[in-house]
C-alpha positions, -999 to 999 in steps of 0.1 A, spaced: 78 452 235 43 465 240 34 463 202 48 427 203 26 419 232 -4 434 213 2 413 183 9 380 202 -28 369 208 -37 375 170 -7 355 160 -13 327 184 -50 324 173 -41 325 136 -16 296 141 -44 278 160 -69 281 133 -41 270 106 -33 240 129 -68 226 131 -63 202 103 -33 187 120 -49 176 153 -55 139 161 -31 128 134 -24 94 150 -60 84 155 -68 91 119 -37 72 107 -47 44 131 -83 43 116 -69 42 79 -44 15 86 -48 -16 67 -46 -45 88 -33 -78 74 -68 -93 74 -83 -62 55 -54 -64 29 -62 -102 24 -99 -91 20 -88 -65 -4 -69 -91 -25 -96 -115 -24 -121 -90 -37 -99 -83 -65 -96 -120 -72 -133 -126 -73 -137 -93 -94 -111 -95 -121 -125 -66 -142 -119 -45 -112 -83 -56 -107 -76 -55 -143 -89 -17 -147 -54 -4 -151 -41 -30 -173 -72 -29 -196 -72 8 -198 -37 9 -210 -46 -15 -240 -80 0 -245 -81 38 -237 -112 60 -240 -134 50 -271 -143 84 -283 -114 104 -272 -91 115 -299 -54 110 -296 -22 112 -316 -11 81 -334 23 68 -328 46 52 -354 57 24 -332 26 18 -313 -2 24 -339 12 24 -374 41 -1 -375 21 -34 -374 -5 -21 -398 22 -10 -424 42 -43 -420 10 -64 -426 0 -40 -456 35 -45 -473 33 -83 -468 -2 -87 -481 5 -66 -512 38 -81 -519 28 -117 -515 -5 -110 -534 14 -95 -563 39 -125 -562 14 -154 -561 -15 -139 -580 -34 -165 -601 -13 -194 -584 -26 -199 -549 -60 -195 -531 -70 -210 -497 -97 -236 -510 -112 -221 -541 -99 -225 -577 -70 -201 -585 -83 -170 -600 -69 -135 -606 -73 -107 -582 -101 -82 -590 -104 -46 -577 -124 -57 -548 -97 -82 -538 -71 -54 -539 -94 -30 -519 -99 -58 -492 -63 -65 -490 -58 -27 -480 -87 -23 -459 -76 -50 -432 -43 -36 -424 -57 0 -425 -84 -9 -399 -56 -23 -375 -48 14 -370 -77 17 -347 -71 -17 -329 -64 -1 -294 -94 23 -292 -119 3 -311 -110 -35 -308 -145 -49 -318 -152 -26 -347 -117 -35 -361 -123 -71 -356 -157 -71 -378 -141 -48 -403 -112 -73 -410 -138 -101 -408 -156 -84 -437 -121 -81 -456 -119 -119 -455 -149 -120 -479 -128 -118 -508 -143 -129 -541 -110 -145 -549 -110 -167 -521 -75 -159 -511 -63 -164 -477 -41 -134 -475 -69 -112 -461 -69 -137 -431 -37 -123 -418 -52 -88 -406 -82 -107 -391 -62 -132 -371 -42 -102 -359 -74 -84 -349 -89 -116 -334 -57 -119 -311 -58 -83 -300 -95 -84 -292 -91 -116 -270 -64 -100 -251 -83 -68 -246 -112 -88 -230 -136 -90 -259 -138 -127 -260 -173 -133 -270 -174 -112 -304 -139 -125 -309 -148 -161 -306 -180 -155 -326 -160 -139 -355 -135 -168 -355 -164 -193 -358 -181 -172 -386 -147 -173 -403 -147 -211 -403 -182 -215 -415 -178 -189 -443 -146 -205 -455 -156 -243 -453 -194 -239 -464 -207 -204 -473 -180 -192 -496 -182 -224 -520 -219 -217 -521 -215 -180 -527 -187 -183 -555 -198 -216 -569 -171 -240 -562 -168 -274 -543 -169 -277 -506 -136 -285 -491 -128 -320 -481 -133 -331 -444 -95 -332 -440 -91 -296 -451 -118 -286 -428 -101 -304 -398 -69 -289 -408 -84 -253 -406 -102 -260 -374 -71 -270 -356 -52 -241 -370 -78 -217 -358 -80 -236 -325 -43 -232 -321 -45 -193 -326 -75 -192 -300 -56 -211 -275 -25 -189 -280 -46 -158 -276 -64 -170 -246 -31 -182 -230 -18 -144 -234 -49 -129 -221 -47 -152 -189 -11 -144 -185 -19 -106 -187 -46 -109 -161 -24 -129 -137 3 -103 -141 -24 -75 -134 -36 -93 -102 -1 -97 -91 6 -59 -95 -26 -53 -77 -16 -74 -49 18 -58 -47 2 -23 -47 -21 -34 -18 10 -47 3 28 -15 -4 -1 6 6 -5 -13 38 33 -11 45 33 25 41 2 30 64 20 7 90 52 27 88 35 59 92 16 46 121 50 34 136 66 68 130 36 87 147 38 63 177 76 68 181 72 107 178 43 107 204 62 86 228 93 107 224 78 141 225 49 132 249 74 120 276 100 144 274 77 176 269 57 165 300 91 162 321 100 195 306 66 211 317 68 197 352 103 210 356 96 243 344 65 247 366 87 236 394 115 262 386 90 290 384 75 281 419 110 278 434 128 306 417 124 331 445 122 308 473 146 282 466 170 293 439 191 260 441 162 239 435 153 261 407 186 256 393 184 218 396 151 222 376 166 239 348 195 213 347 168 185 344 152 205 316 185 207 298 191 169 301 156 160 290 155 184 260 189 170 249 176 134 253 146 144 230 167 160 205 190 130 202 161 106 199 144 129 173 176 130 153 181 93 152 146 88 139 150 115 113 182 102 101 167 66 99 140 81 77 164 100 54 189 74 48 187 45 23 173 11 34 206 -7 31 224 18 55 221 6 92 211 33 116 241 48 135 223 49 171 205 19 184 168 20 193 163 25 231 157 -8 252 154 -19 287 192 -15 291 184 23 290 158 19 317 181 35 343 186 66 324 148 68 319 141 64 357 166 92 365 150 116 342 117 108 356 128 113 393 142 146 383 105 156 376 97 149 411 84 114 410 96 87 433 102 57 411 113 23 423 125 -6 400 122 -43 408 136 -68 383 129 -105 387 146 -131 366 178 -131 347 175 -109 315 178 -131 284 189 -121 250 157 -101 237 150 -92 202 152 -55 194 115 -53 189 108 -64 224 134 -43 239 118 -11 221 83 -21 229 92 -27 266 109 6 269 82 26 251 56 11 273 74 20 306 81 55 291 46 62 282 33 49 316 58 72 334 45 99 313 9 95 322 18 94 360 37 125 353 8 144 335 -22 132 358 -9 117 391 11 144 405 40 137 428 29 100 430 51 72 440 57 46 411 69 11 410 82 -4 379 85 -44 378 102 -61 350 98 -98 350 118 -120 330 108 -152 319 119 -181 294 89 -172 271 80 -136 279 88 -105 295 63 -91 320 59 -53 329 40 -38 358 39 -1 363 19 10 395 13 43 411 -4 54 442 -18 84 428 -54 94 442 -70 88 410 -105 79 404 -128 74 372 -138 108 360 -114 126 383 -100 160 375 -63 158 363 -58 195 375 -67 184 411 -43 154 410 -73 131 400 -70 114 365 -94 93 343 -85 69 316 -89 97 292 -93 95 254 -58 101 243 -38 76 223 -10 66 247 -26 36 261 -41 27 228 -5 31 214 8 8 241 -16 -20 235 -8 -19 197 29 -23 206 21 -52 226 -4 -67 201 21 -64 174 44 -87 192 17 -114 200 13 -101 236 -12 -80 255 -15 -49 277 -41 -39 303 -44 -6 321 -70 4 348 -75 18 381 -65 -3 412 -90 -12 438 -69 3 467 -62 35 446 -37 44 419 -33 32 385 -17 -1 370 -5 -7 336 5 -46 331 20 -58 298 30 -93 285 55 -96 258 62 -129 242 101 -135 236 111 -152 204 145 -166 205 170 -141 192 190 -155 163 
């Protein structure tokens, strides 16, 4: 026993050092929470800066330029092999019988090499789209004037536009048109194609450009949609973490405060009034059981699937008598005044009202000592009003140890304000002119369906 007492301070100090990083969890989560307006701002920023929004989409299509990677048959080699086979087979079939605009002539060694260069260059289309574009463009400068080399160029053009390299892609397309219609006839000595042929080629290239641009726009819109969905998911996760932290804070803070008060009372009365000490221990048992049940309900909700309803309903104003009895067991004198007829309230309003009353009573238990508390619940057609008054001898800057309390820097009142604001209501908390403290809340009531 002596050795255990000797090791206890060291153990406690070690645990305290390890727990430093876990302090102030709820304020940190509140500061990092994305409000709906902030999420909208993020989405607007990404809409204004498509390059930032499309970073993930573009990186998948265009990885690091100089990083070596393993080529895959399906992703890198399949398309070049198919184009190579088509160009060589068609070239061997129609050799000497069909050219684009030039007179028919046989393929020379340079023509066969260029027929191979275009598809081979497409192997690097993902990592070097612009370089592949210009290599396939050079392959179209075939001495025979065949149009087969344009197949690889059109594929490279399409992929460059989709990858976001629009300027070099459209420049290469314009140079292809100029070369085919005017420069190739001058270089190889045949007549310039007719205006009808030129218009036909221009229309065909324009159709390819429109298709590539439409594909690029569709990909950007899909990327923007994914970015917005990820922002919403992050915001929802932050709000859910904050909600869970708030629930845990309310449940643990209230019940542990009651347990602490009852334990102190039991220790003081153990020798002088054993029966009162027994009553305090019984209250501790009831409060701890209540806390365990609420924690078990919360953990069950977190563990189960979304489509499975929780087994226990969330606490509401219908459980207010139980809360009052537990608080009275801690030594407080609590009176309840209800005005108006209770309407059918949404579950969110029930829970918020219950937690506000619970947190208010917790603050009284912690800081006001054996005060007298009045809880007023005012039911109206459009809202539910709450007023929690105590007559504790509190003053701003008072010492809680002496029965006086200040507003403090904790997260209890902030959490209550957030609950009210989330429902479109408001909450005020402060010292009363005649002494004591008041928490006043207004919660709008939406018609329950």
